[in-house]
N, C-alpha and C positions, 0 to 999 in steps of 0.2 A: 884307431881300432874301429871306430864307427864306420869310417870310409871303407876300410877293408871288408868289414862285414856286409856293408851295402853292395860292394862290388861282387862279392861271392854270391850273395842272394840273387842279384841281377842275372848273373851267369847261370845259376842253377835253375831259375824260373824261366829263363829265355830258351834254354836248350830244347824243351818239348815243343815250343813254338816253331823253332827252325825245322824240326822233324815233320811238321804238319804241312809244309809247302807242297804244292802240286809238282809232279815231275815236269821237267822242261818239255816243250813241244819237240816234235821230231827233229832229226838232224838237218843240216843245211841241204837245201834243194828238195825238201819234202813239203807236201801240202801243209798249210797253216790255216787253222779255223778260228774265226772270231764271231761271237754272237753280239749283235747290236740290239740293245733294249731301248724302247721308247715308251714313256709314260706321258699321256696326253690329258689335258684339262677335261674334266667330266663334261659329257655332252658334245665333245668335239672329235670323238674317235673316228667317225666316218669321214669328217672333213679332212682330218689328218691323213687317213688312208688314201682318200681320193687324190690329195695333193702329192703324197708320196708316190703313188702309182703313176701319176701324170708327169711328175718333175724329177723323180730320183730313180725310180725303177728302170726307165729306159736307158739312163746313163749306166747303171750297173749291168744291164744286159749288153750294152755296147762294149763295155770293158770286158765282159765275159767273152764276147766274140773275138777278142784279141788274145785270149789265153791267160790273161792275168788272174782271172777268176775262174775256178774250176766248177764250182756249184754255188747256187743261190737259192735260199728258201725263206719264205715269209710266213710267220705263224702268229696266231693270237691264242690266248688261253681259253679253254672251254668254260672255266669257272673263275670266280674272282678270289682274290686273296685279301689280306689286310692292306690298308691304304699304304703303309710304309713299304710293303713288299710288292705292291701292285705294279704291273707293267701291262701295256696294251698290245704291243707288237714286238716280236723278236725277228730280226733278220739275221740268218746265219749264212756267212760267206766263207767258203773254203778257197783260199788264195793258192796260187801256184807254189809259193814258198814264203817264208817269213820276210825276206827282203822286199818282195812285191807288196806284201801286206803293210809294211811299215815305212815305205817310201812313197813320195808323191808320184802320181802318174803324170808324166810329161805331156800326155795327149789329152788330159781331161778338159782343159779349157777349150780346145778345138772341138772336142766332142760336144760340149755344152752349146757352143755356138752353132754347130751343125744341127743338133737335135732341136734346138729352140731358137729359130731365127729372130723371134720377137723377144729380145732380151729383157725389155722393160716388163712385160707380163711375167716372164719366167722369174725374174728377180722379185717382183711383187708377191707372186705366189709362194716362192721359197721363203720370203720374209714371213708370210702368214703361217706357213707350216711350222716355223720355229716359234712364232708368237704363241701358238696353242700348245706347244710342247712344255711339259712341266719338268721332265728329266730325261736324260739320255746317258747311257753308259755302254762301254765296249768291254767285252770279256773274252780274251783269248782262251780257248779251251783245248784240252789235250785228251785224245782218245786213249784210254789206258786199258781197253778191252783186251784180254789175253788172246793171242792169235791161235 
């Protein structure tokens, strides 16, 4: 009887949680947006941004030139939040579609070698960019604005 009661209560309390999920992103072949958040060690925000703009942004722009990325935006908050909710930079990328967003770009390694012939320096700077990064998360987002 206890197990049955526990099962019923689990289902009853889980139902509202299922209803709270976001609607799925657009249908196949539609643009797919992802927000990438970066939280950096205090005092290293500018260093991180400089390295990002030097060693990652050009790659994103190169990929955008191929049509895989439709739009690209980098933002920082005007004010601060609590430490647990703090983020320093948000990069919003709208991909051609969900498949492009979720599969590896077969040209990426070639682009990296083309853009940064000095691979040793590139790898060292990318290592530093990640050393000063406290947290990073990716958030696919759905535009639900009525048309």
